[in-house]
N, C-alpha and C positions, 0 to 999 in steps of 0.2 A: 423251403417252408411250405410252398403249395402242396408238395407231395405228402407232407406231414398231415395237412388238413384233410386231404383226400383219404388217407388212411384212417384218420379220426372219424370221418363220416361213415366209412366202411365198417368200422368196429361198432359204431352206434347202430347201424342197420342190422349187423349180426346180433347185437344184443336184443333189439326189438323183435326180430324174427324168432330168436330163441325163446323169448317170453311168450310169443304167440303160439308156438307149436304145441306145447303141452296143453295149453288151454283149448286149442282146437280139437285135440284128441279127446279131452275131457268132454267138450260140448257134444262131439259126435256120439260118444258112448252114452251121454245122458239121455239122448233120444231113445236109446234102446232100453232104458230102465222102465220097469212096470209102474212103480210107485215110490214116492219119497215121503218119509215121516218128518213132518215139520213142527210137531208139537209134542212136548213131554213134560214130565214133572220131576222135581228134585226133592229128595228128603235127606237131611243131614244125619249122620250116624257116628257113634263113638267106637264102632268096631274097627279093629286093627288086623284082624285075620279074615280070611274069606269065609262068609256065613254059609251055612248049609241050607238055609231057607230064606225066603223073601219076607219082608214085614207085611203084616195084614192089620186091617182095621185101625189105621193111623190117619189122622186128619191134618197133619203138619206138612203135607206135600205142597211145594211151590210150583206154580205153573211157569213155564218158560218156553222159548222158541228160538230159532237161529238169529232172528233179528234183535232179540232183547239184549240188554247189557249183561255182562258176565256176573253170574251170582257168586259173591264172595263167601268163602267158607268161614264159619264161626271159629274162633280160637280154640274152643273146647271140643271141637269135632275133629275127627281124623279121616273120615271117609264120607261117601255119599252114594245114595241110591238114585238111579234114573229110571223112570217108569214111562212106558209108551205102549201104544196099541199097534200090533202087527197088522197092516192092511191085507185084505184078501185079494189075491191076484190069480189069474188063470195061468198056471205053470205046472208042468209035471214034476219039475225038480226045483222048487223055490229056494231062494237063498237071501241072505242079508249082508250088506256091506256097510261097515261103520267107519267113516273117514276121520282120521286125526282125533283120536280120543286119548287124552292124557291121563296116565295113571301108572303107578309102580306095581300095584296088584289089581287085577280085574277079574270079574266073574260075570257071566251072562246066564240068565234064567229065562226059559221060554215056557209059558204056562206053568210056572212055579217049579220047573225042572231045570237043574244046572246043566247046560250044554256046552260051557266053555269056562276055563280059568287059566290065568297067567300070573306068575310071580316073578318079578325081575329083580335080580340082585346087583344090576349095574345101572349106571346113570343114563337111562334113555326111556323116557316116559311116553314118547309118541307111539300110539298103537293104531294099526289098521286091522280091523277084525272082519274076517270074511268067513261066514258060517252057512252050511246047508240047513234047511228047515224041513220038517215033516209037514205033509199036507194038513194034518189036524192041529198044527200050531198057528195057521193063519187065522187072523181075526182074534187072537188070544193076546194076553198081556206079555210084555217083554220087559224084564228088569235087568239093569246093569249096575253092579256094585263096583266101585273103584276107590282105591286109596292113593292119594297124591300129596306130595309136599308142597304143592303150589297153594296160593292163597284163594284160588277160585276153581271151579269146575267148568270145563268147557269142552264142546264138541266143534272143532273148527270146520270140518267138512260137512257132508251130507250123509243122512242114513237112508239108504236105498234098499228097496225090496223088489226082487225080480227073479228072473231065471238065474239059477246058480252059475251056470257056465257063462252067461253074459256078465254076471258080476265078477267072476274070475278074470275074464278077458279085460274087463274094465280096469281092474286093479293092476294087472300086469302092464297094460299099455300106459297107464298113468305113471308108472314107475320105470318104464323101459328106458326112457331118456337118461335117467341117472345112471343106470347100469351100463348102457352104451357109452356114455360120456366118460364115466369113471374108468371103464376098461380101456377105452381108447387112450386116455392120458397115461395109464399104467404101461400100456404096450409101447407108446412113443418114448416114455422115459426109459424103459428097459433097453430099447434099441439104442438110445443115445448113451446109456451107461456102457453098453458093449463097445460102442464107437470110441468112447474115451480111452480104451486100451491102446488104440492106434494113433492117438493124438500126441503131439509133443507138449512139453510143459507150458508153453506159451498160451495154448488154448485150453489146457486141461481143466484148470480151476473154473473158468468161465462156463464151459460146457457142463462140467460136473455140477455146478451150482444150479444151472438151469434144469438139468436132468432131475435133481432132487426136488426142485420147485414143482415140476410137472408130476413127478411121482407122488409127492405129498398131496397135491391137489386131486390127483386121481383117486387116491385112497380116501381122502376126505369126502369126495362126492360119492364114492362107492359105499363107504361105511355109514354115511348119513342117510342113505335111502331106507325108507321103512320096509322096503321089499325084503331085505335080508332078515330083519327082526321079525317079520310076519311068517315068512316061509321057513327060515332056519333059525327059529327062536333060541335053540339050545346053545348057539354060538355067540349070543349077544354080548357076553362079557368080553370075548375076543375082539368083536367089532369096535366096541367103545375104546379099548386099549389101543387098537390100531389107529383110531381117530385121533386120540390124544398124542400119540407118538408122532403121527404125521404133522400135526400142528406144531409140535416142538421142533421138528426138522425144517418146516416150511419157512418160519420167520427168519432164522439166521441165514438160511440159504438165499432168501429173497434179498436181504441186506447185502450179502456177499456178492451176488450178481450185480446189483446196482453199483456197488463199490468198484468192481472190476471194469464196468463199462464207463462209469463217469468219474471215478476217483474217490478219495477218502472224504470229500466234503470240506466245508469251512472248518479249519483248525482240527481236522480229523474227527469231526462229529460222527459221521457215518461209520467210521472204523470203530469208534468207541461204542456206538449203538450195537454194532454187530458182535463185538466181543462180550458185551453185556448179555445180549440174547443167547449166545452160545452157553454161557455160564448159567443163565436162568433156565434155559431148556434142559441142560444137564441136571439141574436141581429138581425140576419138575419130573423128569424121567426117573431119577432116584426115588423121589417121593412116591411116584406111582408104584415102583417095585416094593417099597417098604409098606405102603398101604395094602397092596395085594397080599404080601407075606403076612401082614397083621390082620387078615380076614376082614378088610374093609372097615376097621374100627376108626381110622383117622380120615374117613371120607369127607366130612365137612371141612376139615382143614385143607385137605387136597383140593377140594372143589373151589375153595377160596383162592388158592394160589394158581391153579390150572385154568380156571374159568374167569373169575373176576379180576384178578391182578393181570392175567394174561391178556384179557380184553383191553385193559388200560394200556398195556405195553404195545398192543397192536395199533391202538389209536394214535399213540405217540409216533410209532413207526410210520403210519400212513401220513401224518402231518409232516414229518421230517422229509420223507422221500418225495412227497408232492411238492413241498416248498423248494427242495433242491432241484428237482427236475424242472420246475418252472423257472428257476434262476438260470439253469443251463440252456433252456429253450429260448429265453430272452437274449442270451448271449449268442444265439444262432446255431446251437447244436441240433441237428436234425434228428438224431437218435433220441434226444430229450423230448422233441415234439411228438415223436411216435410213442414214447413211453408215456407221456402225458395223456395222449389220446386213449390208450388202453387202460392206464391206471385210473383216469378220471371216472370211467364207467365203473370200474371195480371199487374204487374208493368211495364214490358217492353211494353206491349200493351197500357196500360193507359198513360204512360209518352210519348210515341211516338205520340198517338192521341192528347194529350193535347198540346204538342209542335206544332204539325201541326195545331191544332185549333188556337193557338195564332199567328203562323207565317202566316196564311192565313186570319188573322183578323176576325175570327169567321165564315168563309165560309165553313170550313171543317165539314162534317157531321160525328159525332161520331157513329160508329157501331160495331167495333171490341171488344170494352170493355166488352160487355156482355158475350162474349165467354171466354175472359180471367178470368172474375170473376167466371164463372162456375168452372173452375179448381181450383181457390182459395177457393171457398166455400167447395169443396170436401176436400181440404187439411185442412181447419179449422174443419170440421166435424170429420176427422180422428184424429186430435189433441185432440178434446174434448173427443172422444171415448178412446184414449190412456190415457187421464187425468183421466177418470172414471176408467179405468182398473188398473191404478197405485194405485188409492185410495182404490180400492177393494182389491188389493194385500196387501196393508198396513193394511187394516182392518183384513184380514185373518191372517197376521203376528201378529198383536196385539192380536187377539183372541187366537192364539197358545201360545204366550207368557203369556197371562193372565191365560190360562189353566195350563201352566207349573208353574207359580208363585202360583196359587191356590193349586196345588198338593204339591208343596214345602212347602207352608204354613201348609197344613194339615199334611204333614210329620213332620214338626217342632213341631206342636202342640202335635202330638203323642209322639215324642221324649221327649218333655218337661214333659208330663204326666208320661211317663215311668221313666224318671230321678227322678222326685219328689217321685214316688212310690218306686223306688230302694233306694234312699237316706234315706227315712223314715222307710222302713221295713227291709232292708237287714241286718242291724246290729242287730236288735232285733231278727230276725229269726236265725242268724248265732250262736249266743251264746248258745241258747238251743240245737242246733244241735251238737255243740262241746261237751257239757256236756253229751248228750245222747251217742255220739260216745265213749267217754271215759268209761262209764259204760258198754257198749256193749263189748269193748275190755277186761275189767276185767272179764266179764261173759264168754267170749270166752276161756280164760285160764282155767276155772273151769268146762266148759261144756263138756259133752260127745261128742263122734264123730258125732253122728247123729244130735245133737243139734248145734254143731259148724258150720255145713253146712248152717243152717238157719241164724245163727248170722253173718257169713261171708257175706252172701247175703245182710243182713240189713246194714252192714258196707259199702258195695259197693254203695248201693242206697243213703246212707247218704253222701258219698263222692261226688256222682253225684249231689245231691241237693246243697252241699257246692260249687261245681264248678259253678252251675247255679247262686248262690248268688254272687259269685266272679265276674262273667260276669255282673250281675246287678250293682255291685259297680264300675266296670271299666267303664261301659257305663255312669253311673251317674256322675262320676268325674274321668276322665282318668288323673291320676297324672303321669306326665312324669319324675319327679325327675330332675336330671341334663341333660341339653340340650347340646349335643356334636355334633361334625362333624362325620358323619357315612360314611364309604366307602361302597357303595352298594354291590360291589362284595364280600367283606369280610362277610357281613351280610347274603348274600344268600348262602355262603359256609356252614355256620352253619345251615341254614334252610334246605339245601340239605342233610346234615349229619343227621338231625333229622328225615326227612320225606322220605329219600331214602329207608330205609327197608320197610316202609309202601307201597311205590310204587311197590317194588319188590313182596310183598305178593299179590298185586292186578294184578300182571302179567304185569306191565308197568315200565316205566323208567322216570327219570327226567334229563333234559339237561339245562345248564345254559350258556348264552352267554351275559356277562356283562363286559364292559371295566373297567380297573383298576382305571381310573382316575375320575370316576363319584362319586360325594359326595353330601350328603344332610345333613340337621341338624335335630336332633331329639333324642329320647330316644331309645337306642338299644333294650331293652326288649320289649317295646311296639311296635316297628317296626317289631320285629320278630313275636310277637303275632298276629299282623294284617295280615302279609303274610302267616304265618302258617295256619291261618283260610282259606285263599283264596286257597293256594296250596293244602291244605288237601281236600277241596271241589272238586278240579279238580281231585285228585287222586281217590276219592270215586266215581266219575262219569265215570272212565275208564272201558273199557271192555278188551277183549283179545288184546294183542299187542298194548296196549295204550301207550301214551306218554304225558308228560307235558313239554313244552318248555318255559323257562323264558328268556326273553331278555330285554335289557335296552339301552337307548340312550338319549342324551341331545340335545334339540333345544332351543337355546338362553338361557334364565334363567329358563327353565322347564326341569325336568327329567321325562321321560316316561318309565314306567315298564309294560311290557306285560306278562301275565301268560296265555298261550295258551295250550289247550288240545284238543284231539280228542275224547272226551267222548260222552255221550249220548245227550248232548246239552239241550237247553231249548226252549220253545215256547215264543211267545210274551207276553202271559198272565203271565207267571212265571217271565219273565225279568222285567215287570212292577212293580212287587211286592217285588223284592229283597231288603233287608234291612228293610222291615217292621217288627215291633215287632210280634213275635210268628208265623211268616210265614216261613214254611220250606217244601221242597218237599222230605225230608228224613223221614223215618218211625218213628224214635225216636228223630228227630231234634226239637229244640225249637225255632229256628230262632234268637237266641241271638248272635251266633257267627258272622254272617255277620253284625248284627246291631252294635256289638262292633267294628268290623273292619272299618265300615263307620265312626264310631265316632272317632276312633283313627286317621284316614286319614284326617278327617275334622279338628281335633285339630292340625294337622301338616300343615294346610293350603293347603291341597291337594284335589283331586277329584277322584272318582271312577265311572267307567261306564262299562257295559258289553255289548258285541255283541255275539249272539249265534244263532245257527240253529239246529233244532231237527234232531238228527242223524248224525250231522257233527262235532260239538264241540263248545267250548266256548272261547272267548278272553276277559280276564279281563284286562282293561287298567287303570293304576293308575298314576296320575300326581302329582308330588311333587316339591316345589321350590328347585332349586339347591343351594348348599352352596356357600356363597360369597368367591371370591378369596382372 
């Protein structure tokens, strides 16, 4: 949760810095401007076509300035004239820059001569006008005629007069961030789309939806910049269509990405929203084609569905996704916390701008949204990266489990082979050994002293072979006989009595710490056999002043028995092979003792595992089910 808040703080800082950067460029360039026009007059007109001349000798001009309220256009008027005086400046190549002038048709007249005109057949009224001026135009009248569907006439930016090259540099730098940002998003999205070719189906939809989101955002930022409409005005119709299509792709892709990361939502709400958005986007896309084919004659209806209704759909989508992500965040989903951090910046900015757009009846110019969405895209990329990291961790976990299961399977197969071998051979070998031992005992009674030494050695080796065969039979079929309740402390008192002298011979000692009330179910003789093998191995590993400590405790329905020694210990390679048939690190060991122990403990529904360090000692941990109350 703390990492999510750190990311949230980071995204907010990114947003604040991104807001300050263009303003810093703007302020720096403003110091290079020669003069700013701060006062002008407005005259309402009924003209719907670009006039050839400016009005003269009319007294209905209305004085205004940037700080005044917006002058609303009378219902009977279709256009307006703006009159101002061009200041005189010292420049060899003067120019004028008019920031954010709204109009579908615009004409500019300097000293009653038309020097600029623009007629747009597409829905983009924002104009940035950059014009060179002749020296003889300085100090003269400047008239601007414009026709707009808006309820008022406004110049949002400043009107600056100065060196033309300075004005051009100012204009390019003020829009450079939009071009760089949009191009970067488009490039990233194209790279991601290429990468989707090599992804499996599990990640394909998630990466594809995020790629479409980034691509749509890049095109939106790129085509919303006034730079393209000013420098490459002839392609304005293409820019507006690309803007609309990108918006139609963005909304369902956004919902799809959210659904893939967090799920379909309560009662499939998010899935239903995504399906509706796909259908509505297809409808708007078809309407765009029909309207274009019909020479823009259904533009008002298309504007209603693609702008006004689409805006309402966006608000509903924002509310649902923010609500869902907050719900998941409260549930402890870290991805939801990151999503909220990025989406909060974008949603607050986007909602405030959409509301202001509707409250001003479409006169508000959306410009903050692109910086909010930068923070949000960063959050989405972080979430996708975390999604990949989680899947990678799962794959590693699955591979470790698969390796463990494979080792267990191999061990089980080995145990099965040994069991079959022991069951089929042990009885057949044991009988001849017993007969041989009997005859050797008879010969021992009649043999001379020198011969008796060799016969005794043969009897010892026969007894050793018989013991190995007994271990084989125990491993093949550990018959427990009667299953009773065993008090662990009593069983280990017997084991301590048996192995205590062996420990003293090794120069060590055995200590037992077992509560009296711990009980298990099993066969007493087999239980002792298993733990005698384990404790005996610990004693044989002791050096000088060695010790073996046995302790026991109960946790819930499991009994834990620890046999700890400070002997020579074992390395990881030896630990990994404990319990394997015929593996032993003793000189005369067969490896069957621990194998039988493992078999007995497993038959009692228990587990055995060892931890050891070379030169430090070994801890054998045995878990067994506790006896029922």
